[in-house]
Structures are given as C-alpha cells and as structure tokens.
C-alpha positions in Angstrom: -0.1 0.1 0.1 1.3 3.5 -1.0 1.7 5.7 1.9 3.3 9.1 1.8 7.0 8.5 3.0 6.9 11.9 4.9 4.0 10.8 6.8 4.4 10.5 10.6 4.5 7.1 12.2 1.1 7.0 13.9 -0.6 8.4 10.6 1.0 5.5 8.8 -0.1 3.1 11.6 -3.7 4.5 11.4 -3.9 4.3 7.6 -2.7 0.6 7.8 -5.2 -0.4 10.5 -8.1 1.4 8.3 -6.9 -0.5 5.2 -7.2 -4.1 7.0 -11.1 -3.3 7.3 -13.2 -5.1 4.7 -14.2 -2.7 1.9 -11.6 0.0 2.9 -9.1 0.4 -0.1 -5.9 2.4 0.4 -7.3 5.8 -0.6 -10.3 5.3 1.6 -7.8 4.5 4.4 -6.0 7.7 4.0 -9.1 9.8 3.5 -10.4 8.2 7.0 -7.1 9.0 8.7 -6.8 12.6 7.4 -10.5 13.2 8.4 -9.7 12.2 12.0 -6.7 14.4 12.0 -8.7 17.3 11.2 -11.7 16.3 13.4 -12.2 17.8 16.8 -10.3 15.6 19.5 -13.6 14.6 21.0 -15.0 13.0 17.9 -11.9 11.0 17.5 -11.9 10.1 21.1 -15.6 9.0 20.9 -14.9 6.8 17.9 -12.0 5.2 19.8 -14.3 4.6 22.9 -17.0 3.3 20.8 -14.6 0.6 19.2 -13.4 -0.5 22.5 -16.8 -0.6 24.1 -17.8 -3.1 21.3 -15.0 -5.3 22.2 -15.5 -5.2 25.9 -19.4 -5.4 26.2 -20.5 -7.2 23.0 -21.0 -11.0 23.3 -22.9 -13.8 21.6 -26.3 -14.8 22.7 -26.3 -18.1 24.2 -29.4 -19.1 22.5 -29.2 -17.7 19.0 -25.5 -16.6 18.5 -26.5 -13.1 17.7 -24.2 -10.4 18.8 -25.6 -8.7 22.0 -25.0 -6.7 25.1 -27.1 -8.8 27.1 -27.8 -12.5 27.3 -30.0 -13.6 26.2 -30.6 -11.0 23.5 -33.9 -8.9 23.2 -35.3 -11.2 20.4 -34.6 -14.4 22.3 -36.1 -13.0 25.6 -39.2 -11.7 23.9 -42.4 -13.7 24.8 -44.4 -12.1 21.9 -42.5 -14.2 19.2 -43.4 -17.8 17.6 -41.0 -20.1 19.2 -41.8 -22.8 16.8 -39.9 -21.2 14.0 -36.2 -20.6 13.6 -34.8 -18.7 10.8 -31.1 -19.6 10.1 -28.9 -16.8 8.6 -25.2 -16.4 7.9 -24.4 -13.2 10.0 -25.9 -10.7 12.5 -26.4 -8.1 9.7 -29.0 -10.6 8.0 -31.2 -10.4 11.2 -31.2 -6.4 11.0 -32.5 -6.8 7.1 -35.2 -9.6 8.1 -36.3 -7.3 10.9 -36.8 -4.3 8.8 -39.7 -6.3 7.0 -41.8 -6.5 10.2 -43.2 -9.8 8.6 -41.2 -12.4 10.4 -42.2 -13.1 14.2 -40.2 -16.2 14.8 -36.7 -16.9 16.3 -33.3 -16.6 14.7 -30.0 -18.6 14.6 -26.9 -17.1 13.4 -24.2 -19.5 11.9 -21.3 -16.9 11.7 -20.4 -18.0 8.4 -21.0 -20.4 5.6 -19.3 -23.6 4.3 -16.5 -22.7 2.0 -13.7 -25.4 1.2 -11.8 -22.8 -0.8 -11.4 -20.6 2.4 -10.9 -23.8 4.7 -14.2 -23.2 6.3 -16.2 -26.5 7.1 -19.4 -27.2 9.1 -17.3 -27.4 12.4 -16.3 -23.8 12.0 -20.0 -22.8 12.0 -22.6 -22.6 14.9 -24.3 -25.8 13.8 -24.0 -27.7 16.9 -25.6 -24.9 18.8 -28.4 -25.1 16.3 -29.0 -28.9 16.8 -28.9 -28.3 20.3 -31.9 -26.0 20.1 -33.9 -28.6 18.2 -33.5 -31.3 20.8 -36.6 -30.6 22.8 -38.9 -30.8 19.9 -40.6 -27.3 20.4 -39.3 -26.1 16.8 -41.5 -27.1 14.2 -39.8 -25.2 11.2 -36.4 -24.1 10.2 -36.1 -21.5 7.6 -32.7 -21.5 5.9 -32.0 -17.9 4.9 -28.5 -18.3 3.8 -27.5 -16.0 0.8 -28.5 -17.2 -2.7 -24.7 -17.8 -3.7 -22.7 -20.8 -4.3 -21.5 -21.1 -0.6 -24.8 -20.1 0.7 -26.6 -22.9 -1.5 -24.2 -25.5 -0.3 -24.6 -24.7 3.5 -28.4 -24.7 3.0 -28.2 -28.2 1.3 -25.9 -29.4 4.1 -28.2 -28.2 6.7 -31.3 -29.6 5.0 -29.9 -33.0 4.9 -28.9 -32.6 8.6 -32.1 -31.4 9.8 -34.8 -33.4 7.9 -34.2 -36.6 9.8 -35.1 -34.5 13.0 -38.6 -34.4 12.0 -38.8 -30.5 11.4 -40.1 -28.7 8.4 -37.2 -27.4 6.6 -37.8 -24.5 4.2 -35.6 -22.1 1.9 -36.3 -18.5 1.1 -38.2 -18.1 -2.2 -36.4 -17.1 -5.3 -37.3 -13.5 -5.2 -33.7 -12.8 -4.1 -31.4 -12.4 -7.0 -28.7 -14.9 -7.3 -25.5 -14.1 -5.8 -26.6 -11.3 -3.7 -26.4 -10.9 -0.1 -29.5 -10.8 2.1 -28.2 -7.6 4.1 -28.4 -5.6 0.8 -32.0 -6.9 -0.3 -34.8 -4.3 -0.2 -37.6 -4.8 2.3 -40.3 -5.8 -0.3 -38.0 -8.4 -1.8 -37.3 -9.8 1.6 -40.8 -9.9 2.6 -41.6 -11.8 -0.7 -39.0 -14.3 -0.1 -40.0 -14.9 3.4 -43.8 -15.4 2.5 -43.0 -17.6 -0.6 -40.4 -19.9 1.2 -40.5 -23.5 -0.1 -39.9 -26.8 1.2 -36.4 -28.0 0.8 -36.2 -31.0 -1.4 
C-alpha cells in the first residue's frame, strides 16, 4: 500500500489499520485517517471509545448466537415471538435486514459464516452444533434456511437440509425473489418480505 513517505509514524499506522477493514481500499484508508486528523479531539476519542466498548461489552447470545450486550438477546427474551420457527442466517447483519420487513415473528440462529472449502471453512467452524442443540426438545416445528443465494450459501443450506430433515422438522428455503449471488443484508424490504412469504420446502 502506498503511503506518503513523509507521513508521521502514527498516521501511517492508522492508515494501515483502516486498510485492514473490509471494503476499505488504500485511498479510503488515507481519507479516513486525514479526516480524523482534522476532526475535533472529542470526535476521535468518541470513535476510539465506541470501538473499545464493542470489544469489551458485546458478546454472543447463548441461544441464537447473535451479537448482543445482554444474554439472552432482546429477540430471544421476547415472549411475543413464535417459538416454533427458527430462521437460520449467515451473519448478524442478516437479522437486521429481516427485522426491517416486520413480517417475520419467529426466532433466529446465526451461523457466523458459510461452508467454504476454498477458504478452509467447514461445518465445524460454524454454529451448527448450537443449532442442533436448540432443536432437541422438539418445540421447533420449522427451520427456515435464509443463507445467501450464492454458491457457498446454497451449499450450506443443502448441508443443513440433509442434517435437519431426519429430526422431523419442516425445512424451508427463502423463495427465489432474491437475486442469485446477492447478499441478504442488501436486499430491499419488499423483496425480503416476498422471499419469506414464498419460502419453499427443501427437497
């Protein structure tokens, strides 16, 4: 990564740290760094404190594996949701997307990734064991597989489908209103609503 040779050591370090973040290229890393240099000290301090607070106070919900500052999380602690349905998603951001639709009233389970042999990620690296544990008592009647409609998401859904069907639960998949290869978190509310309402049995 090109950094101005005359830049001070702390500046170079901050640029390099920003560049490690997903979606932040070298130019964006430099812009963010120089923005913070010009910003009031309290703004920079607030950002640093927010980052530290996330690392210190955020944990995984022991039920659904979503990120939370309380355990169980607000969704899992709700008595107004349908405990017979669990929607399985790849990442916490997918829950935010589905909650925006206001049409899903069940619970969630976050895998924290997908099966990707190319990246060395197998089922053992995901929160699959925790999902199976939740299904043991027989209260869950349907599992919706809401992984992304790309190669890794489809492979993960197929694997989970084969794993879950012998347990006697209904296994469904989001309808094809979602464009192939797209991420759930970027889908609009109407598309997600239709995908949920039109979900189909996994064959």
